[in-house]
N, C-alpha and C positions, 0 to 999 in steps of 0.2 A: 504494500499499500504506500501512495506516495506522501512526500510530507506533507502538503497543502491539504490532502483528501485528510489526513490526518487529524491536521491543527484546526479541519472544520468541524472534526468528528469533535474533539477535546473542547471547542467552544457549545457546541451545541451540548454536551454533557456538561458544561458548566452551569448554562442555562438552566438545565430541565432539570439539575439538582437541586436547585434554589427555590423552585415551586413548588414542593411539599417537603413538611419535615414531620415526618410519619409518629416522633415520641411525641411533637409538641401537639400538633392537630388529634393526636386521639386520646391524650390526657386531658385537652379541656373540653373532647368531647365526651368523654365521662364525667369528668367534672360538672358539666351542664347535665347530662341524664340523671345524675345524683342529687343535683341540686344544692350540691355543694358553691354558697354565697360568698361575693365578693366581700359583701360588706364586715360581716363576721368571723368567718372561718380563718381558723389559724393552722396554718401549714406550715411543715417543717420539709425540707428536701436533704435526705440524709446519702451525703458524698456527691454534695452539688458540684465540684469543680468549679468552675469560673463563672456559675451562674445561668448556665444553659437554658435552666427552666425557669429558675429565680426573676430575671430581668422581664422574661415575659410575662411571666406571674404580675410584677409590681406593675408593669405597664397595662397589664388589663383589669388593676385597679384591686388585686388581690395583695392589699396592704399589711397583713399581718403574717406575711411569710419570710421565714428565717432559712438558712442553710448550716448544714453542716459538713466541714470539709477537715479531712485530717493535715493537710498541707499550712503550714501556718502562713507561709507567705501567700499563696493563695487567698489566705481565709483575710488577709490583711488587705493584698488589691482589690478584693469584692466589699469592703468594707468603706475603702476609699473611693469606691465606684458607686456608693451608697445603698448597697445591697449586706444585707443583715445577716452575717455567716460568724460562727462559732468552731471552735473544734471542738472534738469530741470530748475531752476533758471539760472544757468548760460548760460544754451542752448538758455532761452530769449533773452540775451544780446546779442545772435551774430546777423546776419542778412543773414547770408549763404542762397542760396538757391538749391536744391537737386534737383537728376535727379531720384533718388529711393528711397523712405522711406518704413521701415519694422517696421511691427506692430505683433509682434507674441505673441499668447495669454495672449493678455493685455485686449482688448476690453472687456471682459465676468467678467472682477472686477470692473467694472461701470455699473449704473441704468441709464436708456435710456438717459436722460437729461445730466448725466454728459459726458456717452459716444460719442453722438453727439458733447456736446462740445471740448473735447479730440482730438477728429477723426478733426473735425474744424480747431481746433486751430492749429494743427501740420500741417495740410494739406496746409496750409496760408503756409509753408516754402519747399513746394512742387513747382517745376517749373510747369508753364503749359506746356502740352505734356510728363510731367515726370510723374513716377509712384507708384502707394502705393501697397504693399503688406501686406495682412493682413490673417494670419492663426489664427485660435478659434473653440475652442472644440461647437460641437452641443450638444443637449437635450439629456444625455443616463442616466441610473438610477444610474449611478456614477456618474453622474456631479459636484452634489453638497457634494461630500465627500472631496472637497477642500473648504476650510472653508472661503476664498476669494473669493470664484468663487459667483457672483451675478445673473447673467441675460445673460442666451445663448442668441447669434445672429445667424442668417444665412444668406449668402450673399446675399440674394434678400429684406431682409429686410433694410441692408445697401443701398444697390442700391435704393430703393424706397426713403428713405430720401435725397440722394448727385445725384439722376440723376431724380427722376420723379416727377415734379411739380404740378405733378396733383393728388399725391397721397394724401391718407386721413389719415396724421399724424400730430404730433401734432406741432413740428418745422422742417423748413424747414433749411440746412443748409447754409451756408454763400458760400461755395465753391461747384463746380460742377463736380462729378468724374461720369467716366461711366465701368462698370463692362466690363472687356475682355473673362475672364476666368476662370473659378472655378475646382478645384478640390477636392476627397472627399479624406480622410485618411479610412481606414478600422481596427479593430482593435478586439482580440479575441472574442468568441459568450460568453463566459462566462466571468463574471464580479470577481474581487481578491477579492471581498467582500464573495464571497461564497465559496465554497468545494477548497479547496489550491490545491488538485490534479488535480481535473477536471481542475482548473483554467491553470496549469500549461502544461496538455494535452492540453488545447484550443490552449492556446499561441502557443505553439509548430507546430500544425495544422496551424496556421495562419501563421507563418512562415515560414515553409517548400512550404505553397502553395503561395510563396510571397504574399499574403496579399488577396488572391484573395476568400477564405473561412474567412467573419468575415461579421463585422456590421459598416457602417459608423459611427464616432465618432467624427471629427470634418474636417475642410474645409479648404481650402488657395483659395485666390480670387486675381487676380491683376486687380485695375483700373487705370485709365488714368486721368489724372486732365486737365480738358477741359477750 
């Protein structure tokens, strides 16, 4: 494929990839569906990074939103940019209960026992009747391309530990939550680790089809704490 065509494909890809943010759009869709209001809801984003969710939340009027992030420099940068963020250590010193907790692309960085403890400990900060939204990748050929990825979890595995007390698992949670709804994200059929030109074509087909032509590579689920 000549250089001119490759550059055109890259430009088209960059344009298309900005048309849709699956995580943000579906997060706000779930929040709307379950009537999480802007005025009164207290929201915490666990593992917020540089505020990819916090900023849109604030822009949409969810002013009682805070983030928790392990990197102290990121915490400082967020606070400088007007995004209320604290370290896990500081978060543990607070006692607020939240209407909604977000865990986006974080549980896959834990092994089973640590993942259970991580979710359980944080779920204690969610009000009874409050919600937890988890987004996480599924097992794909490129899941382990991220060196920090340890284990993929699907929504029913999480549900088994936090809802089904008759499940044959190593350990049950302290808290109970019920899965209300799950959505799946699709990705281009070709991996970025393969032929670069075919990958770009695959991405464009995926974007032009509004995600219909692709394969499931991640999920987002909303749980209610009981």
